[in-house]
C-alpha positions as CSV (number, residue, x, y, z in Angstrom):
1,M,6.0,-15.8,-19.6
2,F,7.9,-19.0,-19.0
3,K,9.1,-19.8,-15.4
4,R,12.3,-17.8,-14.6
5,R,15.4,-19.7,-14.5
6,E,16.8,-20.4,-11.1
7,T,19.9,-18.4,-10.2
8,R,21.9,-17.3,-7.2
9,V,21.0,-14.2,-5.3
10,V,23.4,-11.3,-5.4
11,K,23.0,-8.2,-3.1
12,I,23.8,-4.9,-4.7
13,G,23.5,-2.2,-2.2
14,N,19.8,-2.4,-1.1
15,V,18.8,-4.3,-4.2
16,F,18.7,-8.1,-4.5
17,V,19.3,-9.6,-8.0
18,G,18.4,-13.2,-8.8
19,S,15.8,-15.9,-8.2
20,G,12.8,-14.8,-6.1
21,H,13.4,-11.1,-6.8
22,P,12.0,-8.7,-9.4
23,V,14.0,-8.2,-12.6
24,S,15.5,-4.8,-11.8
25,I,16.0,-1.8,-14.1
26,Q,19.4,-0.1,-14.5
27,S,20.7,2.8,-16.4
28,M,24.1,4.8,-16.6
29,L,25.0,8.4,-16.2
30,K,26.2,10.0,-19.4
31,T,27.9,13.0,-17.8
32,D,31.3,13.5,-16.0
33,T,31.4,11.6,-12.7
34,L,33.5,14.4,-11.3
35,D,30.5,16.7,-11.3
36,V,29.1,15.4,-8.1
37,A,26.2,17.8,-7.7
38,S,25.0,17.1,-11.2
39,A,25.4,13.4,-10.8
40,V,23.4,13.3,-7.6
41,S,20.6,15.4,-9.1
42,K,20.4,13.2,-12.2
43,I,20.5,10.0,-10.3
44,N,17.7,11.0,-8.0
45,R,15.6,12.0,-11.1
46,L,16.3,8.6,-12.5
47,A,15.3,6.9,-9.3
48,D,12.0,8.8,-9.3
49,S,11.3,7.5,-12.8
50,G,11.9,4.0,-11.9
51,C,15.7,3.4,-12.1
52,E,16.7,0.9,-9.4
53,I,20.5,0.6,-10.0
54,V,22.7,3.2,-11.6
55,R,26.2,3.0,-13.1
56,V,28.9,5.7,-13.5
57,A,32.0,5.8,-15.6
58,V,35.3,5.6,-13.6
59,K,38.0,6.7,-16.0
60,D,40.5,8.0,-13.5
61,A,41.4,8.1,-9.8
62,A,39.5,11.3,-9.1
63,A,36.3,9.8,-10.6
64,A,36.7,6.7,-8.3
65,E,37.1,8.8,-5.3
66,A,34.0,10.9,-6.2
67,I,31.9,7.8,-5.7
68,S,31.8,8.2,-1.9
69,S,30.4,11.8,-2.4
70,I,27.8,10.8,-4.9
71,K,26.6,7.9,-2.7
72,S,26.0,10.2,0.2
73,G,23.3,12.0,-1.8
74,I,21.4,9.1,-3.5
75,G,19.2,6.2,-2.4
76,I,19.8,3.5,-5.1
77,P,22.9,1.3,-5.6
78,L,25.9,2.8,-7.4
79,V,28.0,0.7,-9.8
80,A,31.5,1.6,-10.9
81,D,32.3,0.9,-14.6
82,I,35.9,0.1,-15.0
83,H,38.1,-0.6,-18.1
84,F,41.7,-1.3,-18.5
85,D,43.1,-0.2,-15.1
86,H,42.5,-2.6,-12.2
87,K,43.8,0.0,-9.7
88,L,40.6,2.1,-10.4
89,A,38.4,-0.9,-9.5
90,V,40.3,-1.3,-6.3
91,L,39.9,2.5,-5.5
92,A,36.3,2.5,-6.4
93,A,35.6,-0.4,-4.1
94,R,37.3,1.4,-1.3
95,S,35.2,4.5,-2.0
96,G,32.1,2.6,-1.4
97,A,30.9,1.4,-4.8
98,D,28.0,-1.1,-4.4
99,K,29.2,-3.2,-7.4
100,I,32.2,-3.2,-9.6
101,R,31.7,-3.8,-13.4
102,I,34.8,-5.1,-15.2
103,N,35.6,-6.8,-18.4
104,P,38.4,-9.1,-17.6
105,G,39.4,-9.3,-21.2
106,N,40.7,-5.7,-21.1
107,I,42.3,-5.7,-17.7
108,N,46.0,-6.3,-18.0
109,G,46.3,-9.8,-16.6
110,P,45.1,-12.4,-14.1
111,D,47.2,-11.0,-11.3
112,D,45.4,-7.6,-11.7
113,V,42.0,-9.2,-11.8
114,A,42.9,-11.1,-8.7
115,R,43.6,-7.9,-6.9
116,V,40.1,-6.6,-7.8
117,I,38.5,-9.9,-6.6
118,D,40.5,-9.7,-3.3
119,E,39.4,-6.2,-2.6
120,C,35.8,-6.8,-3.5
121,G,35.8,-10.1,-1.6
122,S,37.1,-8.4,1.6
123,R,34.3,-5.8,1.4
124,G,31.3,-7.9,0.3
125,I,31.1,-6.1,-3.1
126,P,29.8,-8.0,-6.0
127,I,31.5,-7.9,-9.5
128,R,29.8,-7.9,-12.8
129,I,31.7,-9.8,-15.4
130,G,30.8,-7.8,-18.4
131,V,31.7,-9.2,-21.8
132,N,31.0,-7.3,-25.1
133,S,31.3,-8.6,-28.6
134,G,33.6,-5.7,-29.4
135,S,36.3,-6.7,-26.8
136,I,36.4,-10.4,-27.1
137,A,39.6,-12.3,-28.2
138,Q,39.2,-13.5,-31.8
139,D,41.0,-16.8,-31.2
140,A,38.4,-19.4,-32.2
141,A,38.5,-20.1,-36.0
142,G,35.0,-20.4,-37.3
143,A,33.3,-19.9,-33.9
144,S,30.3,-17.5,-33.7
145,V,30.4,-14.3,-31.9
146,A,28.0,-15.8,-29.3
147,D,30.2,-18.8,-28.8
148,M,33.3,-16.6,-28.4
149,M,31.5,-14.5,-25.7
150,V,30.4,-17.7,-23.9
151,D,33.8,-19.3,-24.1
152,S,35.4,-16.1,-22.8
153,T,33.0,-15.8,-19.9
154,L,33.5,-19.5,-18.9
155,R,37.2,-18.9,-18.8
156,Y,36.9,-15.8,-16.6
157,L,34.4,-17.7,-14.3
158,E,36.9,-20.6,-13.8
159,F,39.4,-18.0,-12.5
160,F,36.8,-16.4,-10.2
161,R,35.9,-19.8,-8.9
162,K,39.5,-20.7,-8.1
163,K,39.5,-17.6,-6.0
164,K,36.4,-18.8,-4.3
165,F,34.5,-15.7,-5.4
166,N,30.9,-16.3,-6.3
167,D,29.3,-12.9,-5.8
168,I,29.0,-12.4,-9.5
169,V,26.5,-11.1,-12.1
170,I,27.2,-11.8,-15.8
171,S,26.5,-10.0,-19.0
172,L,27.2,-11.0,-22.7
173,K,26.2,-8.1,-24.8
174,A,26.5,-7.7,-28.6
175,S,25.2,-5.1,-30.9
176,E,23.5,-7.8,-33.0
177,V,20.2,-9.0,-31.4
178,T,20.7,-12.6,-32.6
179,D,24.3,-12.8,-31.2
180,T,23.1,-11.4,-27.9
181,V,20.1,-13.8,-27.5
182,E,22.2,-16.8,-28.5
183,A,24.9,-16.0,-26.0
184,Y,22.6,-15.5,-23.1
185,R,20.6,-18.7,-23.9
186,N,23.9,-20.6,-24.1
187,I,25.4,-19.3,-20.8
188,S,22.0,-19.7,-19.0
189,V,22.3,-23.5,-19.1
190,Q,26.0,-23.5,-18.1
191,C,26.0,-21.6,-14.9
192,D,23.6,-20.2,-12.2
193,Y,24.9,-16.7,-11.8
194,P,22.3,-13.9,-12.3
195,L,22.3,-12.3,-15.8
196,H,22.3,-8.7,-16.6
197,L,20.5,-8.3,-20.0
198,G,21.1,-5.8,-22.7
199,V,21.9,-5.2,-26.4
200,T,25.0,-3.1,-26.5
201,A,25.2,0.0,-28.8
202,A,21.6,-0.5,-29.8
203,G,21.3,2.9,-31.4
204,S,19.0,5.9,-31.0
205,M,15.6,5.7,-29.4
206,S,13.8,4.5,-32.5
207,T,16.2,1.8,-33.6
208,G,17.5,1.0,-30.1
209,M,14.1,0.5,-28.6
210,V,13.2,-2.1,-31.4
211,K,16.6,-4.0,-31.0
212,S,16.4,-3.9,-27.2
213,A,12.8,-5.1,-27.2
214,M,13.6,-8.0,-29.4
215,G,16.7,-9.1,-27.7
216,I,15.8,-8.4,-24.0
217,G,12.2,-9.3,-24.5
218,A,12.9,-12.7,-26.1
219,L,15.1,-13.6,-23.2
220,L,12.6,-12.5,-20.7
221,I,9.9,-14.6,-22.3
222,D,12.3,-17.5,-22.2
223,G,12.6,-17.0,-18.3
224,I,16.2,-15.6,-18.7
225,G,17.4,-12.5,-17.0
226,D,17.6,-10.9,-13.6
227,T,18.3,-7.2,-14.2
228,I,18.3,-5.1,-17.5
229,R,19.8,-2.0,-19.0
230,V,18.4,-0.7,-22.3
231,S,21.4,1.0,-24.0
232,L,20.3,4.0,-26.1
233,T,22.1,6.9,-27.7
234,G,20.1,9.5,-25.8
235,G,19.1,10.4,-22.2
236,P,19.0,7.8,-19.5
237,G,15.5,8.7,-18.8
238,D,14.5,7.2,-22.2
239,E,16.3,4.0,-21.2
240,I,14.1,3.7,-18.0
241,E,11.0,4.3,-20.0
242,A,11.9,1.7,-22.6
243,A,13.0,-0.8,-19.9
244,K,9.5,-0.5,-18.1
245,K,7.7,-1.0,-21.5
246,I,9.8,-4.1,-22.2
247,L,9.2,-5.5,-18.8
248,S,5.5,-4.9,-19.1
249,A,5.1,-6.3,-22.6
250,S,7.0,-9.5,-21.7
251,G,4.8,-9.9,-18.6
252,T,7.7,-9.7,-16.3
253,R,6.8,-6.6,-14.3
254,F,4.0,-3.9,-14.7
255,F,4.1,-0.3,-14.4
256,G,0.9,1.7,-14.3
257,P,-2.1,0.9,-16.5
258,E,-1.4,-0.2,-20.1
259,V,-3.4,1.3,-22.9
260,I,-4.5,-1.0,-25.6
261,S,-5.6,0.8,-28.7
262,C,-6.4,-0.3,-32.2
263,P,-4.6,1.3,-35.3
264,A,-8.0,2.6,-36.6
265,C,-9.3,2.2,-40.1
266,G,-12.0,3.6,-42.4
267,R,-14.7,2.3,-40.0
268,C,-13.6,4.5,-37.2
269,G,-16.0,7.4,-36.3
270,V,-13.8,9.4,-34.0
271,D,-10.2,10.7,-33.9
272,L,-8.9,7.6,-32.0
273,A,-5.3,8.8,-31.9
274,Y,-6.5,11.9,-30.0
275,F,-8.4,9.9,-27.4
276,A,-5.7,7.3,-26.9
277,G,-3.1,10.0,-26.4
278,R,-5.4,12.0,-24.1
279,I,-6.1,9.0,-22.0
280,E,-2.4,8.1,-21.7
281,E,-1.8,11.7,-20.6
282,E,-4.4,11.5,-17.9
283,L,-3.1,8.1,-16.7
284,E,0.3,9.6,-16.3
285,K,-1.2,12.1,-13.8
286,V,-2.9,9.2,-11.8
287,C,0.2,6.9,-11.9
288,P,3.3,8.8,-12.4
289,A,6.4,7.2,-14.0
290,G,7.9,4.5,-11.8
291,T,4.6,3.3,-10.4
292,A,4.8,-0.5,-10.1
293,F,1.7,-2.7,-10.3
294,S,1.4,-6.2,-9.0
295,R,-0.5,-7.3,-12.1
296,R,-1.4,-6.0,-15.6
297,F,-4.1,-3.4,-15.6
298,T,-5.4,-2.7,-19.1
299,V,-7.4,0.1,-20.6
300,A,-8.7,-0.6,-24.1
301,V,-9.4,2.3,-26.4
302,M,-11.0,0.9,-29.6
303,G,-12.3,2.6,-32.7
304,C,-15.1,0.5,-34.1
305,E,-17.4,-2.6,-33.8
306,V,-15.2,-5.1,-35.4
307,N,-12.7,-5.8,-32.6
308,G,-13.7,-3.0,-30.3
309,P,-16.2,-4.8,-28.0
310,G,-14.1,-7.9,-27.6
311,E,-10.9,-6.0,-26.8
312,A,-12.6,-3.5,-24.5
313,G,-14.5,-6.4,-22.9
314,N,-11.3,-8.2,-22.1
315,A,-9.6,-5.2,-20.6
316,D,-10.1,-4.1,-16.9
317,V,-11.8,-1.0,-18.4
318,G,-12.3,0.1,-21.9
319,I,-14.3,2.0,-24.5
320,A,-15.4,0.8,-27.9
321,F,-16.4,3.9,-30.1
322,G,-19.0,4.1,-32.6
323,K,-20.1,7.3,-34.5
324,N,-19.4,10.1,-32.1
325,K,-20.2,7.8,-29.1
326,G,-18.8,5.0,-27.2
327,A,-19.7,2.0,-25.1
328,I,-17.7,1.7,-21.8
329,F,-16.9,-1.7,-20.4
330,R,-15.7,-2.9,-17.1
331,R,-14.3,-6.4,-17.2
332,G,-16.5,-7.6,-20.0
333,E,-19.8,-5.7,-19.0
334,I,-21.1,-2.7,-20.7
335,V,-21.8,-0.2,-17.9
336,R,-22.6,3.0,-19.9
337,T,-22.9,4.5,-23.3
338,V,-21.4,8.0,-23.6
339,S,-20.9,10.7,-26.1
340,A,-17.4,11.2,-27.5
341,G,-17.1,14.5,-25.7
342,E,-17.6,13.0,-22.3
343,A,-15.7,9.8,-23.0
344,T,-12.4,10.7,-21.5
345,D,-13.7,12.0,-18.3
346,V,-16.1,9.3,-17.7
347,L,-13.5,6.6,-18.4
348,M,-10.9,8.2,-16.2
349,D,-13.3,8.6,-13.3
350,M,-14.0,4.8,-13.5
351,I,-10.3,4.0,-13.7
352,R,-9.5,6.1,-10.6
353,K,-12.2,4.3,-8.6
354,D,-10.9,0.9,-9.8
355,L,-7.3,1.8,-8.8
356,A,-8.4,3.1,-5.4
357,R,-9.8,-0.3,-4.5
């Protein structure tokens, strides 16, 4: 990964976002904010799986007031998602929201945005300026979607600066990956506010995972991004799983051991899909979801002699299978040859010992 871009640091509850801090994982509840008991239960489950900041929809005054009750039962920062009505943002801030997310383009006017800024400024609450491609003003003939999102954001930022409010996080999300990446790359050289990455309306798990991995992953590899949310049509738990995989694949953060397995071919003498799946299941027991690692820890599961020894040898631990047997490696050295039947148990025993050190 390239060196991360230098940004300001913004404190969201007990999480710091910006230079010198890990890229944090966010998600959003997809149920009624008024159901406090359900919201608390779901947020705590998300936190256990690795979610570090959570957002709730605030569509009316009752939802804004429910924030204080939800906050009392959770341990991660709570963000209020506001559209159209600035009074809901003010009420959410007064109810204890850790951050307010607004799109200034769908708030009534500058006076109303100013009221939100004043309320958040007096309480030390940051604001995310969230610009989406679907809500930008189409007022620039021939301009690209990315250019319009950036131009809108810069206009909003100028207003915030005049109010001397700089406790800001920015997002510029489009449903097209190329528009999203272009917008973030452009804004990253024009301001130093932390960036919240995401591809909006990315789709279901299969499509959305690919689009999010391409968009968010490309930016992370560029060194751009301070916090991410993978937007999927499905459960928020899927978003956390996807976010961790994107962070790990980009080399940004690591969550548990990573299994490297080949696609298998006619040379393979074992059911490699079975072994790879079994080892992933066993690893989940050793390192439950959300377990953060300080470095990449790889487990190679390879099916034949072509790339198997090389990949297994480059991993922390690995196995290169032959016909109904496999050679087990630890950091480049063959330590044992085992039958296929005992391979999983022997490999997992070695992994447990390595992780315990």
